[in-house]
C-alpha positions as CSV (number, residue, x, y, z in Angstrom):
1,P,88.6,-22.9,34.9
2,P,87.7,-20.1,32.6
3,P,86.8,-21.0,29.1
4,P,89.7,-20.6,26.7
5,L,89.9,-17.3,24.6
6,S,89.1,-17.3,20.9
7,A,91.7,-16.2,18.5
8,R,89.9,-13.0,18.1
9,Q,89.6,-12.2,21.9
10,H,93.3,-13.2,22.2
11,S,94.4,-10.7,19.7
12,T,92.2,-7.9,21.1
13,W,94.0,-8.7,24.6
14,S,97.2,-8.2,23.2
15,S,96.6,-4.9,21.5
16,Y,95.2,-3.6,24.7
17,R,98.3,-4.7,26.7
18,L,100.5,-2.9,24.0
19,Y,98.3,0.3,24.3
20,I,98.8,0.3,28.0
21,L,102.6,0.0,27.6
22,Y,102.9,2.7,25.1
23,T,100.7,5.0,27.2
24,I,103.0,4.4,30.3
25,I,106.1,5.1,28.2
26,A,104.6,8.2,26.8
27,G,103.8,9.4,30.2
28,M,107.3,8.9,31.5
29,L,108.8,10.8,28.5
30,V,106.4,13.7,29.2
31,I,107.4,13.7,32.8
32,V,111.1,13.4,32.1
33,V,111.6,15.3,28.9
34,G,108.9,18.0,29.3
35,P,110.6,20.0,31.9
36,M,113.8,19.8,30.1
37,L,112.2,20.9,27.1
38,G,110.4,23.7,28.8
39,Y,113.4,24.9,30.4
40,F,115.4,25.2,27.1
41,M,112.2,26.7,25.4
42,T,111.5,29.2,28.1
43,R,115.0,30.4,28.3
44,G,115.1,31.1,24.6
45,I,111.5,32.7,24.4
46,T,110.4,34.4,27.9
47,S,113.7,36.0,29.1
48,P,112.9,39.7,28.1
49,T,109.5,39.6,29.7
50,R,110.7,38.4,33.0
51,E,113.4,41.0,33.0
52,R,110.8,43.6,32.5
53,Q,108.7,42.3,35.6
54,I,111.7,42.2,37.7
55,Q,112.5,45.9,37.0
56,G,108.9,46.9,37.6
57,S,109.1,45.1,40.8
58,K,112.3,47.0,41.8
59,A,110.7,50.3,40.9
60,E,107.7,49.5,43.1
61,L,110.0,48.6,45.9
62,R,111.9,51.9,45.5
63,E,108.7,53.9,45.3
64,W,107.2,52.1,48.6
65,G,110.5,52.7,50.4
66,E,110.5,56.3,49.5
67,R,107.0,56.7,50.6
68,L,107.8,54.8,53.9
69,E,110.8,57.0,54.3
70,R,108.6,60.1,53.9
71,Q,106.0,58.8,56.3
72,V,108.8,58.1,58.9
73,D,110.1,61.7,58.5
74,E,106.7,63.0,58.8
75,R,106.1,61.1,62.0
76,T,109.5,61.9,63.1
77,N,108.7,65.5,62.7
78,E,105.4,65.3,64.4
79,L,107.0,63.5,67.3
80,R,109.6,66.2,67.5
81,H,107.0,68.9,67.3
82,A,104.9,67.1,70.0
83,N,108.1,66.8,72.0
84,K,108.7,70.5,71.7
85,E,105.1,71.5,72.3
86,L,105.1,69.2,75.3
87,A,108.1,70.7,76.7
88,R,106.7,74.2,76.1
89,R,103.6,73.2,77.8
90,I,105.5,71.7,80.6
91,E,107.5,74.9,80.9
92,E,104.3,77.0,80.8
93,T,102.5,74.9,83.3
94,G,105.7,75.1,85.4
95,A,105.5,78.8,85.3
96,Y,101.8,78.9,86.3
97,L,102.7,76.5,89.2
98,E,105.7,78.5,90.3
99,I,103.6,81.7,90.4
100,T,100.9,79.8,92.4
101,R,103.8,78.6,94.7
102,I,105.3,81.9,95.2
103,F,102.0,83.5,96.2
104,A,101.1,80.6,98.2
105,G,104.5,80.7,100.3
106,T,104.3,84.4,101.2
107,L,102.0,87.3,100.7
108,D,105.0,89.8,100.9
109,L,104.5,91.7,97.6
110,E,108.1,92.7,97.2
111,K,109.5,89.3,97.4
112,T,106.8,87.6,95.3
113,L,107.1,90.1,92.4
114,N,110.7,89.9,92.2
115,R,110.7,86.2,91.8
116,T,107.6,86.2,89.5
117,A,109.4,88.8,87.2
118,Q,112.5,86.5,86.9
119,T,110.3,83.3,86.3
120,L,108.3,84.9,83.6
121,S,111.4,86.6,81.9
122,K,112.9,83.2,81.7
123,L,109.8,81.6,80.3
124,L,109.4,84.4,77.4
125,K,113.3,84.3,76.9
126,S,113.0,88.4,77.3
127,D,116.1,90.4,78.2
128,Y,114.3,92.5,80.5
129,A,111.2,92.3,82.7
130,S,109.2,94.7,85.0
131,I,106.1,94.6,87.1
132,S,104.5,98.0,87.9
133,L,101.5,98.7,90.1
134,I,99.3,101.9,90.0
135,D,100.0,104.2,92.9
136,E,96.7,104.5,94.7
137,V,97.9,108.0,95.7
138,S,97.6,109.1,92.0
139,L,94.2,107.9,91.8
140,V,91.5,110.7,91.6
141,R,87.8,110.7,90.7
142,C,87.3,112.3,87.2
143,W,84.2,114.0,88.1
144,E,86.2,116.0,90.7
145,M,89.3,116.7,88.8
146,E,87.3,117.9,85.7
147,Q,84.6,119.8,87.6
148,C,82.1,117.4,85.9
149,A,78.3,118.1,86.7
150,E,77.2,115.1,84.5
151,E,75.3,113.3,87.2
152,Q,74.1,110.7,84.7
153,C,77.5,109.5,84.0
154,P,78.3,106.1,85.3
155,A,81.5,107.3,86.7
156,H,80.0,110.3,88.5
157,E,80.5,110.0,92.3
158,S,81.5,106.3,91.8
159,E,83.8,104.4,94.0
160,N,85.4,103.1,90.8
161,L,88.3,105.3,90.4
162,E,89.3,103.8,86.9
163,C,86.9,105.8,84.9
164,W,88.4,104.6,81.6
165,T,87.2,101.1,82.5
166,V,83.6,102.4,82.6
167,S,81.7,102.0,79.4
168,G,79.1,104.8,78.3
169,T,80.7,107.7,80.3
170,H,79.8,111.2,79.6
171,C,83.3,112.9,78.9
172,R,83.1,116.4,77.9
173,K,79.3,115.9,77.8
174,E,79.8,113.4,74.8
175,I,78.8,109.8,75.7
176,Q,81.8,107.6,75.1
177,G,81.6,104.0,74.0
178,T,83.5,100.9,74.9
179,F,87.2,100.7,76.1
180,K,88.4,100.3,72.4
181,E,86.5,103.2,71.3
182,K,87.5,105.5,74.1
183,I,91.1,104.6,74.1
184,T,92.2,107.8,71.8
185,E,90.4,110.0,74.0
186,C,91.3,108.7,77.3
187,V,95.1,108.8,76.3
188,K,94.8,112.6,76.1
189,C,92.8,113.0,79.2
190,R,94.7,114.6,82.2
191,V,92.9,112.4,84.7
192,F,94.5,109.3,83.1
193,R,97.8,111.1,82.3
194,N,98.0,112.0,86.1
195,I,98.0,108.5,87.0
196,T,101.5,107.2,88.5
197,V,102.8,103.7,87.9
198,K,105.3,102.5,90.5
199,T,107.9,99.8,89.5
200,A,107.5,96.9,92.1
201,A,109.9,94.2,90.4
202,L,112.8,94.3,87.9
203,S,114.6,91.5,86.2
204,G,117.5,91.8,83.8
205,V,118.6,95.2,85.5
206,R,121.3,95.6,87.8
207,E,120.5,98.9,89.4
208,P,118.2,98.2,92.4
209,N,117.6,101.9,93.0
210,L,115.2,101.9,90.1
211,L,112.7,100.0,92.2
212,G,110.1,102.1,93.3
213,S,110.4,104.8,90.8
214,N,107.5,106.5,89.4
215,V,106.3,106.7,85.8
216,Q,103.4,108.9,84.5
217,S,101.3,106.7,82.5
218,G,100.7,109.2,79.6
219,N,101.5,107.9,76.2
220,T,103.5,104.9,77.1
221,A,103.3,101.3,76.1
222,C,102.2,100.4,79.6
223,G,99.6,103.2,79.6
224,R,98.1,102.0,76.4
225,A,97.9,98.5,77.7
226,M,95.9,99.7,80.8
227,L,93.5,101.7,78.6
228,S,92.9,98.9,76.2
229,L,93.0,96.2,78.8
230,K,94.8,93.8,76.3
231,P,98.6,93.3,75.5
232,V,100.4,96.1,73.5
233,V,103.4,95.4,71.3
234,S,105.6,98.3,70.8
235,G,109.1,99.1,69.3
236,V,111.0,98.6,66.0
237,G,108.7,97.3,63.3
238,Q,105.5,97.5,65.2
239,D,102.4,99.4,64.5
240,D,102.2,101.1,68.0
241,H,104.7,103.7,68.5
242,S,104.1,104.4,72.2
243,E,107.2,105.3,74.2
244,I,108.8,102.1,75.5
245,D,108.7,102.2,79.3
246,L,111.7,99.7,79.6
247,R,114.1,102.2,77.8
248,Q,114.2,104.1,80.9
249,I,116.1,101.4,82.5
250,A,117.7,99.8,79.2
251,N,118.6,101.9,76.4
252,D,119.0,98.9,74.1
253,C,115.5,97.7,74.5
254,L,114.0,97.5,71.0
255,T,111.0,95.7,71.5
256,Q,108.4,95.6,74.4
257,I,105.3,93.5,75.2
258,S,102.9,95.3,77.7
259,I,100.2,93.3,79.4
260,P,97.6,95.0,81.9
261,L,97.0,93.3,85.1
262,I,93.3,93.2,85.9
263,A,91.6,91.5,88.8
264,K,88.0,91.8,89.8
265,Q,87.4,94.5,87.0
266,R,90.1,96.7,88.5
267,V,93.4,97.6,86.8
268,L,96.2,96.9,89.2
269,G,99.1,97.9,86.9
270,T,101.2,96.1,84.2
271,M,103.9,93.6,83.5
272,A,106.3,94.4,80.6
273,F,109.0,92.2,78.8
274,G,111.6,94.0,76.8
275,F,114.1,92.5,74.1
276,R,117.3,93.6,72.7
277,S,116.0,92.4,69.2
278,K,113.1,92.8,66.9
279,Q,110.4,90.4,67.9
280,T,107.0,89.1,66.8
281,F,104.5,87.6,68.9
282,D,102.0,85.0,67.7
283,E,98.6,84.4,69.0
284,H,99.8,81.7,71.4
285,T,102.2,83.7,73.1
286,L,99.6,86.5,73.5
287,R,97.2,84.2,74.9
288,L,100.0,82.8,77.3
289,T,101.1,86.3,78.4
290,T,97.4,87.1,79.0
291,G,96.7,84.0,81.1
292,L,99.8,84.6,83.1
293,S,98.9,88.3,83.8
294,D,95.5,87.1,84.9
295,Q,97.1,84.6,87.5
296,L,99.7,87.1,88.6
297,A,96.9,89.8,88.9
298,L,94.8,87.5,91.1
299,G,98.0,86.9,93.5
300,I,98.6,90.5,93.7
301,E,95.0,91.3,94.4
302,N,95.2,88.5,97.2
303,A,98.2,90.0,98.7
304,I,96.8,93.5,98.6
305,M,93.6,92.2,100.1
306,H,95.9,90.5,102.8
307,K,97.7,93.8,103.4
308,K,94.4,95.8,103.6
309,S,92.8,93.0,106.0
310,I,95.8,93.7,108.5
311,Q,95.5,97.4,108.0
312,A,91.7,97.3,108.5
313,A,92.3,95.2,111.7
314,N,94.7,97.8,112.9
315,E,92.3,100.7,112.0
316,A,89.6,98.8,113.8
317,R,91.6,98.5,117.0
318,M,92.4,102.4,116.6
319,L,88.8,103.2,116.1
320,Y,87.9,101.2,118.9
321,R,90.2,102.9,121.3
322,A,89.3,106.4,119.8
323,G,85.6,105.6,120.3
324,E,86.1,104.6,123.7
325,A,88.3,107.4,124.7
326,M,86.0,110.1,123.2
327,G,82.9,108.3,124.3
328,A,84.2,108.6,128.0
329,T,84.5,112.2,127.7
330,I,81.7,114.6,128.4
331,D,83.4,117.8,127.5
332,K,83.4,118.8,123.8
333,S,86.9,120.5,124.0
334,D,88.5,117.2,125.3
335,I,86.8,115.3,122.5
336,S,88.2,117.7,120.0
337,G,91.7,117.3,121.5
338,L,91.6,113.7,121.5
339,L,90.0,113.8,117.7
340,I,93.1,115.8,116.7
341,E,95.7,113.4,118.3
342,Y,93.9,110.3,116.7
343,V,93.8,111.8,113.2
344,L,97.5,113.0,113.2
345,D,98.5,109.6,114.4
346,A,96.4,107.5,112.1
347,L,96.8,109.4,109.0
348,Q,100.4,110.6,109.6
349,S,99.4,114.1,108.8
350,D,101.2,117.3,109.6
351,G,98.4,119.4,111.2
352,G,94.9,119.4,112.3
353,I,92.0,121.6,113.6
354,V,88.6,121.4,115.2
355,L,86.1,124.3,114.8
356,L,82.9,124.0,116.8
357,L,79.7,126.0,116.0
358,N,78.6,128.5,118.7
359,D,74.9,127.7,119.3
360,E,74.2,131.3,120.3
361,N,75.8,133.3,117.5
362,G,76.4,130.5,114.9
363,R,80.1,131.3,114.6
364,L,83.0,129.0,114.4
365,E,85.4,128.7,117.4
366,V,88.5,127.0,117.6
367,A,88.2,124.1,120.0
368,A,91.5,122.4,119.4
369,R,94.2,122.6,117.0
370,K,97.9,121.3,116.4
371,N,100.3,122.7,114.0
372,F,97.7,124.8,112.4
373,G,98.6,128.5,112.4
374,K,96.7,131.7,111.2
375,I,97.6,131.3,107.4
376,M,96.1,127.8,107.4
377,L,93.1,128.7,109.3
378,Q,92.5,131.6,106.9
379,A,92.9,129.1,103.9
380,F,90.5,126.7,105.6
381,G,88.0,129.4,106.2
382,K,86.9,130.8,109.6
383,T,83.1,131.3,108.9
384,P,80.4,128.7,107.9
385,S,80.2,130.3,104.4
386,S,83.8,130.5,103.5
387,G,86.7,128.2,102.2
388,I,86.8,124.5,102.7
389,V,84.9,124.7,105.8
390,G,82.0,126.4,104.0
391,A,81.9,123.9,101.4
392,V,81.9,121.0,104.0
393,L,79.1,122.6,106.1
394,N,77.0,123.5,103.1
395,E,77.1,120.1,101.7
396,S,77.4,118.1,104.9
397,K,79.9,115.9,103.2
398,P,83.7,115.3,103.7
399,L,86.0,116.7,101.1
400,L,89.4,115.6,99.9
401,I,91.6,118.7,98.4
402,D,94.8,118.5,96.7
403,R,96.6,120.1,93.9
404,R,95.1,118.0,91.2
405,I,91.5,118.5,92.0
406,S,89.7,121.6,91.2
407,R,89.0,124.2,93.8
408,S,86.0,125.8,92.1
409,R,83.8,125.4,95.3
410,L,86.4,127.2,97.4
411,D,87.3,130.9,97.8
412,A,90.0,132.4,96.1
413,D,92.1,132.5,99.1
414,S,92.1,128.8,99.1
415,E,94.1,128.7,95.7
416,N,97.4,129.4,97.1
417,I,97.2,127.4,100.4
418,P,100.7,126.0,101.1
419,F,99.8,122.3,101.3
420,S,100.0,119.4,99.0
421,S,96.8,117.8,100.3
422,A,94.0,118.4,103.0
423,M,90.7,116.8,104.1
424,C,88.0,118.4,106.0
425,A,84.7,116.6,107.4
426,P,81.6,117.6,109.3
427,L,81.1,116.6,112.9
428,Q,77.7,115.5,112.9
429,Y,75.3,113.1,114.2
430,R,72.0,112.2,112.7
431,G,71.8,115.5,110.9
432,T,73.0,117.7,113.7
433,I,76.3,119.5,112.9
434,F,78.5,120.4,115.8
435,G,81.4,121.7,113.6
436,V,84.2,120.6,111.4
437,V,87.5,118.9,111.6
438,G,90.4,119.4,109.2
439,T,93.7,118.0,108.7
440,L,96.6,118.7,106.1
441,S,99.8,117.4,104.6
442,L,102.6,119.9,104.0
443,A,104.9,117.4,102.3
444,E,104.7,115.6,99.0
445,K,102.2,113.1,100.4
446,N,98.8,113.1,99.2
447,F,95.9,111.7,100.9
448,T,93.9,108.9,99.5
449,Y,90.1,108.1,99.4
450,S,91.1,105.3,101.9
451,D,92.5,107.9,104.0
452,L,89.3,110.0,103.6
453,R,87.1,107.1,104.6
454,L,89.1,106.5,107.8
455,F,89.2,110.4,108.6
456,T,85.4,110.4,108.1
457,T,84.9,107.5,110.5
458,L,86.9,109.3,113.2
459,S,84.7,112.6,112.8
460,N,81.6,110.6,112.9
461,L,82.7,108.9,116.2
462,A,83.7,112.4,117.5
463,G,80.1,113.7,116.2
464,A,78.5,110.7,118.4
465,A,80.5,111.6,121.4
466,M,79.5,115.3,121.1
467,H,76.0,114.2,120.8
468,N,76.3,112.3,124.0
469,A,78.1,115.2,125.4
470,E,75.0,117.4,124.8
471,L,72.6,114.8,126.2
472,F,74.8,114.4,129.2
473,D,74.5,118.3,129.8
474,K,70.9,118.2,129.4
475,L,70.5,115.2,131.8
476,S,73.0,117.0,134.1
477,G,70.6,120.0,134.1
478,F,67.6,117.8,134.8
479,Y,69.6,116.0,137.4
480,I,70.7,119.4,139.1
481,D,67.1,120.7,138.9
482,S,65.9,117.5,140.7
483,V,68.6,117.9,143.3
484,K,67.7,121.5,144.0
485,A,63.9,120.6,144.2
486,L,64.6,117.9,146.6
487,V,66.8,119.9,148.8
488,E,64.1,122.8,148.9
489,A,61.6,120.0,150.0
490,I,63.8,119.1,152.8
491,E,64.4,122.8,154.0
492,A,60.5,123.2,153.7
493,K,60.0,120.4,155.9
494,D,62.6,121.4,158.6
495,S,63.2,125.1,158.5
496,Y,66.2,124.6,161.0
497,T,68.1,122.6,158.4
498,R,68.0,125.5,155.9
499,G,71.6,125.6,154.6
500,H,72.6,122.5,156.4
501,S,72.9,120.1,153.2
502,E,74.9,122.8,151.2
503,N,77.3,123.2,154.2
504,V,77.8,119.5,154.6
505,A,78.3,118.9,150.9
506,H,80.9,121.9,151.0
507,L,82.7,120.2,153.7
508,A,82.5,116.7,152.3
509,V,84.0,117.9,149.0
510,A,86.9,119.7,150.9
511,I,87.6,116.4,152.7
512,A,87.4,114.4,149.3
513,H,89.9,116.6,147.5
514,K,92.4,116.0,150.4
515,L,91.8,112.3,150.3
516,G,92.6,112.5,146.5
517,L,89.3,111.1,145.3
518,D,88.6,111.3,141.4
519,A,86.0,113.7,140.0
520,N,83.2,111.1,139.6
521,A,83.6,110.0,143.4
522,I,83.5,113.8,144.6
523,E,80.3,114.5,142.5
524,E,78.7,111.4,144.1
525,L,79.8,112.6,147.5
526,Q,78.5,116.0,146.9
527,T,75.1,114.9,145.7
528,S,75.0,112.4,148.7
529,A,75.6,115.4,151.1
530,L,73.0,117.5,149.4
531,L,70.4,114.8,149.7
532,H,71.5,113.0,153.0
533,D,68.5,114.3,155.0
534,I,65.8,113.7,152.3
535,G,64.7,110.9,154.3
536,K,63.2,113.4,156.9
537,I,60.3,114.0,154.4
538,G,58.9,110.8,155.9
539,I,59.4,112.1,159.7
540,R,56.4,113.6,161.5
541,D,56.6,117.5,161.8
542,Q,56.0,117.4,165.4
543,V,59.2,115.3,165.9
544,L,61.4,117.3,163.6
545,S,60.2,120.6,165.3
546,K,60.1,119.5,168.8
547,P,61.8,122.0,171.1
548,G,63.1,119.6,173.8
549,K,64.9,116.1,173.8
550,L,63.4,113.3,171.9
551,D,62.0,110.4,173.8
552,K,63.0,106.8,173.0
553,A,60.0,106.3,170.3
554,E,60.6,109.6,168.6
555,F,64.4,108.9,168.5
556,E,63.6,105.4,166.9
557,H,61.5,107.1,164.4
558,I,63.9,109.8,163.3
559,R,66.5,107.2,163.0
560,E,64.4,105.8,160.0
561,H,65.3,108.7,157.8
562,P,68.4,107.1,156.2
563,R,66.3,104.0,155.4
564,I,63.5,106.3,153.9
565,A,66.0,108.3,151.9
566,H,67.5,105.1,150.5
567,Q,64.0,103.9,149.5
568,I,63.3,107.2,147.7
569,I,66.7,107.6,146.0
570,G,67.4,103.9,145.3
571,R,64.7,103.7,142.6
572,I,66.8,106.1,140.5
573,P,69.6,103.9,138.8
574,A,72.1,106.7,138.3
575,F,71.6,107.3,142.2
576,K,72.4,103.8,143.3
577,N,76.0,104.6,144.9
578,I,74.5,107.8,146.4
579,A,71.6,105.8,147.9
580,E,74.1,103.6,149.7
581,I,76.2,106.5,151.1
582,I,73.0,108.1,152.6
583,L,71.8,105.0,154.1
584,H,75.1,104.3,156.1
585,H,75.9,107.8,157.0
586,H,74.9,107.3,160.7
587,E,77.1,104.0,161.0
588,R,79.7,104.4,163.7
589,Y,83.3,103.4,163.2
590,D,83.0,101.0,166.1
591,G,79.9,99.4,164.9
592,N,77.3,100.8,167.3
593,G,75.6,102.9,164.5
594,Y,72.5,102.5,162.5
595,V,70.8,101.4,160.3
596,L,72.8,98.1,159.8
597,G,75.5,98.4,162.4
598,L,78.5,98.3,160.0
599,A,82.0,98.9,161.4
600,G,85.3,100.1,160.2
601,E,86.1,99.6,156.5
602,D,83.0,98.0,156.0
603,I,81.3,101.3,156.0
604,P,81.5,103.1,152.6
605,L,84.2,105.7,152.3
606,G,81.6,108.4,151.3
607,S,79.5,107.4,154.2
608,R,82.5,108.0,156.8
609,V,83.3,111.3,155.3
610,L,79.6,112.4,155.3
611,A,79.2,111.6,159.1
612,V,82.4,113.9,160.1
613,A,81.0,116.8,157.9
614,D,77.3,116.1,159.1
615,T,78.2,116.0,162.7
616,F,80.5,119.1,162.6
617,D,77.8,121.3,160.9
618,S,75.2,119.8,163.2
619,I,77.2,121.0,166.4
620,T,78.0,124.4,165.0
621,S,74.3,124.9,164.1
622,S,71.4,126.0,166.2
623,R,68.6,123.4,166.8
624,P,65.2,123.8,168.4
625,Y,66.6,122.4,171.6
626,R,70.0,124.1,171.8
627,T,72.1,126.9,170.5
628,A,75.2,126.4,168.0
629,E,78.6,125.5,169.4
630,S,81.9,126.9,168.4
631,I,84.4,125.5,165.9
632,E,86.8,124.7,168.6
633,F,84.1,122.7,170.6
634,A,83.1,120.9,167.5
635,K,86.8,120.1,166.8
636,T,87.4,118.8,170.3
637,E,84.2,116.6,169.9
638,L,85.4,115.0,166.8
639,L,88.7,114.3,168.2
640,K,87.3,112.7,171.4
641,N,85.0,110.4,169.3
642,S,87.9,109.6,166.7
643,G,88.2,105.8,166.5
644,T,84.8,105.2,168.1
645,Q,82.3,107.1,166.2
646,F,84.4,108.4,163.4
647,D,87.2,107.2,161.0
648,P,90.2,108.6,162.6
649,A,92.1,109.2,159.4
650,I,89.2,111.2,158.1
651,V,89.0,113.1,161.5
652,E,92.7,113.8,161.1
653,I,92.4,115.2,157.6
654,F,89.3,117.5,158.6
655,V,91.1,118.7,161.7
656,E,93.9,119.9,159.1
657,I,91.3,121.6,157.0
658,L,89.9,123.4,160.2
659,D,93.4,124.4,161.2
660,S,93.9,126.2,157.8
661,G,91.3,128.5,158.4
662,Y,89.1,127.0,155.7
663,I,85.8,127.7,157.7
664,E,86.6,131.2,158.5
665,A,87.5,132.1,155.1
666,R,84.6,130.4,153.6
667,S,82.2,132.3,156.0
668,E,83.6,135.8,155.0
669,A,83.3,134.9,151.4
670,S,79.7,133.6,151.6
671,D,77.8,135.4,154.1
672,V,77.6,132.8,157.0
673,R,75.7,130.2,155.2
674,P,76.9,129.8,151.7
675,S,74.9,128.4,149.0
676,S,77.8,128.1,146.7
677,V,77.7,124.2,146.4
678,V,74.4,124.1,144.9
679,N,74.9,127.2,142.7
680,G,78.4,125.7,141.6
681,L,76.3,122.7,140.1
682,D,74.9,125.1,137.6
């Protein structure tokens, strides 16, 4: 057991226990009484501060709420604006897509432009809309209209007819600047003011008869848009005071925006939107209209190109037919007549004329004309140095004339010619001029430069055909000279056959006419008759001039002359058919002839004709071994051998010719043995 405590230790232990007890009691009092005292003390002392804190918190909450409300409003407005912008973009995109869809569905300009005008009018919320295109007929070259000799000008003799779109032009000998710098001058120019804009589509207007109406460009809003190549706003309250085009169809139109239609650096026309109230247009609207006009212009250009491609295909077919028809003709007068027909048909013109130069005296002679009287001829010019004709021959270039273009190069007589438009072009081939062709329009229609190109192509085709005709004439001359030389060679070889070839040719041609053969076949038959005995050049002289009958060997030798002739003539490509006719002219209808023993229809028709004519003239001509027989005797021999030696149909026709007195009449007119056949080839 622990040792007992001392009294002192016992006293200390008791004190310690009391201390612990008091401490526990104090802690319990603090725990229980402290909060109660704190509550009462706080309630009485801190209430005002807390109130202030609460009020501050409420103010902060209100401010935060207001700020949040403002942010919500801002976001709501942004969303509303975004939705509105999105709707506008969707509508604009829809307009672009609709234009694309319209032009993708059809290339018919009338249908596409009307639907496009309605679509764009709805998009811009306009009261009226129009789409107008430049009338090609009204386009002229400025250098022609103004008698301009500024050859350094980029618009001089240029295919680009819109001279106002060309920078640096030499107008009135002053070099002009860009579009913007030129506009004030171009709007006064008669070249530009002459341009006609044709209404192609309308929206918001009930009168359909306004479609197709023409408006002079002049100082109109659309005209200024075409000049400046950018949108122009005109009307009440606007800086531009140009005449509002849409007022011609709607008197209550107060504001108009005009946008040029430009494709591939060419002005096609304008589109315009009219409003009954004052309007202002922001940059976005101007950009939108410009973008829409670009797409519309591209669609119009494609439609125009499609139309032109169809027209070009039709023109190509027509030119092919014209070239084929004129190329098949070897007479200049016939070529001229065909040219007039094709010109009047292709260009829908009212009259035409072809004047050809006479090589001997240098004068112009009328080769063909239609609806072209003396007054017109006098105005066009009758000599190579007068009027329109003189200008064309002098410059060797085609010329388009109408009331808008100066006639300073023409005679005074040409100033009062009663036509609205005319064209004249040289008939030439590689620098050689054969004459001129002219055509005119008496109505209000003016020829275009597209018409001039087609007209020039036709004239060039005619020029080539006339060149070929001249070549043919020269070749024909060489050909006839060759035939004459060969005939003379035959006659020099066999004096007894002198005149025989001409007689046979004359008789063969008479039969050919009765048979109804064409000119080419008759000409081949005539040449065959003239050359049918050329093979005798290869026959020995003693055989040809033998006074008695030929023996078997000599007869076989002389029977070679058709083959020899074929070998000589067959080398000439142009004489191929002629060589065949000559080769078979001693064949018999029953097949017992020579050289190949052909029979019936297998023998060429020309050979069958030649056999009858040759036999008749041989019987009625003297030979070294016999005298000439009478016509009646020859006719009897032909009839007796009809169906065996000769084609019976040809014999029948020839007998009809003999019975008509043809031989007697010919003999009286030509001194027994006429040479008119050869002479007629000259």
